[in-house]
N, C-alpha and C positions, 0 to 999 in steps of 0.2 A: 260127585263133584262138588255139590253144595257143601254136603256132609264133610268132605274131606277140607274144605276151604274154612268151615265153620270151627273144626278141630285145630287148624292151624292158627286161626285167629284167635282162639282160646289159649292155646300154648304161648304165643307171642305176647298176649296180654298178661299171662302168668309170669313169663319172665321179667316184665317190665314191672310188675308188682313186687317182685323179690326184694330189690333193696329195700322196700319199707318194711316187709315182713322180716327180714333178716336183722335190721337195727331194732334195738331196745327204744322205749320212750324215754330212756335217759340221755340218749344221744342228741334227741330234739331238744331236750329241756336245756341243755347247754347253750343252745342259739335263742332262746326265749327268757326276757325279763317281763315280769308282770310288776305294777307299782298301782297302788290304789291310794291316792291323794286322801290328806285328811277330810277333804270335803266330799268325798265319796266316789270320785271319777277314776275310773279303772283303766290303765292304759296297758296293752299287750304287745312288746316290741320284740320283732324276730329279725336278728341281724344278719343280713346278707350283702355281703361286701362285693359281689360280683361286679357290679356298676354303679357309678356314682350317683344313683337316683333313689328315691323312696316313693311310697304309695301310704295312704291313710284310708282308712274307714271307719266314719264315727256312725255307731249304731244308736239310735234313740230307741228305747223300748216303749215306744208307743206308736200303734198306727190306728188305723179306722176303726179298730174295735174298741179303742178309747174315745171315738167321737161321742159328745154330748147326745142325747137323744134327739134334741131340738137343733143340732148343729151339724148334721152328717156331712162330711167332705172336710172339716175342719183341720183333720191331721194332715190331709193332702195340701192344704192351702199353706201349712208351714213350709213345705217343701219350695213352695213358690216365694214366699217371702224371705227364706234364707238368703238368697242372692241380691235382695235390695240393698244390702249395706249397713250402715251402723252411723251413729253422730258423727263419724270422721270420714265414712267412705259414703259416697252416692248422694252427697248434697252440695250444693253450693254455698249454704249459709244455715247451719242448723238452727243456731239460735232464733232465726225467724221461722225456719221451717216447723218447728217444734208445735209454736201456738198453733200455725196454721194447719197442722195435723189434728190438733185437738179441736179446731173449729170444725174440721170435717166430720169429727165423731159427734159432736154435739148437733150438727144440723141434720146429721144421718139419723140421730136418736129420735129427732123430732119428727123427720119425715116418716120413719119407721113405726113409729107410734100411732100415726095417724092412718098409714097404709095398712095396717094389719087388724084396724077397727071391724068389727063383724056388723055393728050396726052404726048409724049415723056419721058415717064418713062424710067429709065435706070435699068434693070434688075441688073446688077452688081453692080451698086450703091446703090439699094435697097437691097440687101442681105448684102452689108458691113454696111450699116446703122442699119439694123436689129441685125446683130451680134454685133455692137458697143453698143446697147440699151441693148440687153440681157446680156451683159457681165456687164454693168452698174448696173443692177438688182442683179446681182449675188455678186457682191461687196458691195452693199446696204444691203443685207440679211445677210451678216455676223453679222451684229450687232443686229439682230433681237431676242428678247426672246419671245417665243412663248407663247400665252395665259395667260400671266402674270397678266394681269387685271383681267381675271375671277378668277383666282388662289387666288388673294389679297382678292375679294369679298368672296369666297367659303371659305378660310380659317379663315375669321373672322365671320363665320354662316350665310352668305349669300346663299340663294336658289332662284331658279327660275329665274336666269339671262336670260333675253329674249329680243327681240325688235320686232317690226313688221313695215312693211309700206303698205299704201294702196293709193286709189286715192286722199285721202283727208289730209292725215296725216303721221307723222312717230312717233313711241313711245317707250320708253324703261323702262323697270321695273326689280325689282327684291325685296326680302324682307330680313331684317336682323334683328337681335336682337336689343333692342331700345337702349343700351348702345353704340351702334356702330353708332349711328346717327351723330357725328361728322365726323368720317371716311367716311361715305357715302357722307356727305356735300364735303368733300375734293376731293374725287373721282370722284363724279359727275361734279363739277364745274371745275375740272382740265381738264377734257375731253371734256369740252364745251369752255374752254378758249385756250387751247392750242392743238388742234387736230393734229396729224401728221398722213399723208396719206402713211402709212407704209403697205408694200406688196399690194399696191394698183393694180397692174396688176394680180398678183396671184389672189385676190378676185375677180376681173372682169372676169378673166377666170371661176373660180367658178359659177359667174351669168349666165355666158355663157352657162355652163353644166345644170344649173337650167333651162334656158329656153329650150334646146335641150328635158330635160326629161318632162317639165311640158306642154310646148307648142307644140313644132316641133314635139315630138313622140308622142302626146295624140291628137286624132281626136277632141275630146270635147273642148282641149286646142285650137287646130288650129279653130275650129268653132267659139268659144265665142271671140277669137281675131279677126276674120273676121266680125263677128256678129257687136261687138261693134265699128268697123271702119265703118261699114254701116249705123248703127244706128245714130251715131253722125257724123256729118260732121264738126263741128265748135266748138263744146263744147271740152275741154280739155280729157274727157273720151273716146274719141276715140284713145287713145295712150295706148299701155299696160304699166302696172307698172313695170312688168319685163324689159321692152325696148326691141326695135327692134334690130335684128341681127347686122346690121349694123351700129347702135350707140354703142352698147357695143364692137365692134372692135375698134371704134375711139377715144371716150372721156378719157380723161387724169386725173392723179392726180390734174394737175393744174385747169381743170373745175371743179372737185370735191371740190377743196379748195374754189374756187368762189362760188359755190353753197352754201357752208356750211357759208361762210362769208355774204351771202344774207339772209338766211333764219334761221339759228341757232342763233338769237339774243333773247336777253332777253324779248324783248317786243312781239316775236312771240311765247313763250312758257310758258306754265303752268304746274306746277308741284302739283299733288295730294299726299298727305303725310295721311295715316291713321294707328293708332296703339297706342302703349303705349308712347304717346309723350305728354309732358307739354308745351303747346304754349309759356309760359312765358320763359322756357329755350331753346326751339327748333327754335322759330322764330329768336333770335338773331344768332344763330349759322348758320342760313340759309344765313341771311344778310351778315354776316361775310367772307362767302365764295362765294355765287353766287352775292353778291353784286360787285365783283371786275370785273364782266362781263362788258365788255365797252357798254354804253347807245347808242343805236341805235334805230332809228325809225321803226316801224313795216313796213315790206316790202309792197309795195303797190301791191294789187290783180288786176292783170289782167287777164281776162279771157272773151271769147265771148258767149253770150247766144245763145243757138241752134236755128237756124230758124226754125219756124213751119213745120212740114212734112207733105206733100200733097198728098203722094202716097205710095202705100204698097212697102217695099223693100224686098228683100229676098236673102239669101245666101245658095246655096246649096253645100255641101261638099260630093263628089263622094269617098267613102273610104271603103276599106274591112272590115267593123266595124260594131257593132250593130247599128240600126238606132236611132236616137234622135231628139227630136224636142223641139224647143226654139222659143217663140216669145215674143216682148216687146212693151210697150207703154210708150211715152213720158210724164212724169209728172214733176211739179216744184220741187223746192229743199224743204229741211227740213224745210225752214222757211214759206212754205207755209200754210195758214190759214186751209186747209183741211188735213195736213199732218197726222193728227190722223185719219183720214177715211180712207186714203190709208193702215194704221197699221189695222184698223177694217176688211177691205177687205181682207189682206194677212192673218190674224188669221182665219177668217171664211173659206176662202179657204183651208187652209194649215196647220193648226195648230192641230196636232194629228190625230188618227185614226178616230174621228167623223168629221173631217173636210170634207168640200163638194167634193174636187178633190179626197181625198183618197177615199171616199164611192163611188163615181161614177165609177172611173176609174181603182181602184185597187180591191177594195172589190166586187163592184157589177157587173160591165161589164167585168172585169178580163182581160183588155186589156194593162195595164201598171204596170210596176215592181215599179215605183216612178211617182208621179206627184205632182206638187206644183206650187202655184203663190206667189210672194212676190216682196216687194218693196225694193228701195235702191239698186237698181242695176245699174252701179257698185259701186257708192259712193252715198252721199247724199248732199254733199256742193252745188253742182250746179244742174241744171235742170238732171234728171236722168231716169230710166224706171222702170216700173213695169212691171215684167216678169213672163211668165209661162215657164215649161218644163214638158215634158213627156218623158219616156223611154219605148218604146212598150215592151212587152213580145214577145216570138217568135212566129210568125204566124200572128202578129199585125204590123200596118203600122204607119207611122207619119200622113198620112191623117185621121187616126182614131183619133190619138192624137188632131190634129186640131180639128175636129169635136166635140169632148168631150170637149175640153177646151172652145170652142164657144158657146156651151150649156150651161156651166155654166155661162159664161160672159152674156150671154142674160138673163137667171134668175135673175143676179144680176141688170140688167138694167131694167126689167120688172116686178118684184116681190120683195116684201119686205122680208127682212131676219127675222126671227122669233124671238121673245123676247128672247127665250132660247139661240140662236146664238150669241145675241147682248151683253147678259148677260154674257155669257161666256168668250165674249172678254174683257169685262172690268174687270172680275174677275181674269182672268189670267194675265191681264197687271199688276194689282196691286200684285198679288202674285209673278210674274217674278221680278218685281222691289225689293220686300223684299228679295227673293232668290239672287239679285245680290248685295245687302247690306250687306249678310251674311258675306263675305269675307272681309279682309283687300284689298287683291288685287283688288277684283271688286269693291269695294267702291272707292277706290284711281282712277281707271280708269273712273268711272262715274263722280266723281267730278271734275277731269282735263277735261273731254270731254265736259260736260254742261257748265262749266267755260268759256272754248274757244268757244263753238258754240253760246253760248247766252250772254256771258259776267256776268254769274250770275249762280251760282251752284244750285242755289235755283229752276230753271227751271227742274231739276230732279224730283221734288216732284208737280210742277205746270203742268207738262205734265199730270198728273192724271186728273186734271180738265178738260183738253182737251180731255181726252178719255171719261169722264163721260158725255160729252155734245154731243158725236155723236150719231146720230139718224139714224133711219131706212130710212128715206127721203134723208139724207146725203148720205149715201151707194148709192142709186139709183142714186142720182143727179151726185156725182162723177163718177161712172162706165159709166154713158152717156157721159160723158165729156171726159173721158180719153181713153176708149176702143171703139174708133172710126175706122172703117177699115183704113182710110188713115192717121191714127197715128200708123200704125203697121209695125214692122220689124220682119221678120220671118228668122230663121236659122235651116238646117236640115242638118244631116248625112244622106245620102243616101246609103245603103249597097250596094257595087258592087262587083261582082266577075270577075274572068278574063275573062269570056265569056259574060259578059254583057254589056249593053249599057247604057250611063247615061240615068237616069229616069225622067220624066217630074217633074216640081218643084210642091210642096205641095199645093200653093195657085195658083189658075189660074188668071190671068191678072196681076201678080206681076212683079215688074221689076228684073230681074236676075242682081245680082252684081257680 
């Protein structure tokens, strides 16, 4: 019965995918307009007149991988500051607020210089400087109009105001009625041209609290941070997106302004626009407003390739919480020729209740509450990890998780996947693409992302050609290349009670970090 249902599901998904496969790329190109402004900003517009609304997705090609070494978390701070307004929005009197904000920076610089002294720090002077800084903040806060940017958007029909930061990028998005396109262009271009680091230290405290809640107070959060710091030694993925606590206590609004001026430049941004938008009318509006941004060359991308790993690395976190098992293997960036093969492995291992890890560890052996193997951890722009994790059920152990995961890895290395598994991966990938194109929001994100990553939005569809070419032999070959013991990093949470002693690591012979 289960096999019959799986085959029926596969057939239905294949039928759903046929319209995409049956139409050539040229039919989609007729609906897309791409314009690169003289200052370097690229706009990808997909006309979809079904409803009088549109969505946008602005992708800034800078994430936490671009954080300065002394200021981790700074890219994420940009996301918080983007909604604070401009000289015209979010203030009662910017002429008075501007010097007040400058005084905040001056007093903070004096306080910070004393705070970070390694010797001869004067506690009394430090307290005085801190009081002067805090008073300057109070004086500047008198001019703030809270949430005015968001209220303007929402009062004109905007919904879904949001943003996110990850290791590779920072993005901003919301949706509006189509007749608000010029207001949108005015608002978005203004906050890119005239950012104000308003309430910066208040938001820095908010981020510090986020770190305490998501990392410091969460065993899995602490484990993942230490795991990535161990798996990556040179690659920027070893630094947390949220930032280290020490950095969150030290970087300034001036540091944030420098980061903004370096990375938030037209040549480093792509905007996806999807909805009831006539390119002949909309693109001149976009150029009118966004064309005012200063022309600046795309920032040079500086990073270090991760050296080859030649030994097992391990992190063990002793904590009075449930056990947790995680392991990862280095793999190349998304530009690697075998990128689609890694996607196939991830799908076969983890996509749904028919996936290998679910069947083996959750359904059949009943040793895990959850289990998965996935690629793209923690980002994709640079060399990253293919990771596996398992959450043991009560009475079961991390050692059982490791053994079960390695059994599935060995099968990938020594046995071909089935025809059905490979076809299901290809069918699901096509169906997932169709579902991703169904909403204006999803399509705008896809267009901006592919235009940024490949320099051509058409790769969104060409990716399916690479998926179709994946073979069983490819899966065995890549599994043997990537899932080598010396390429492995292991992270575990070892449950510890008040009376227990630290238990031995899950992997014998591994180097404890």
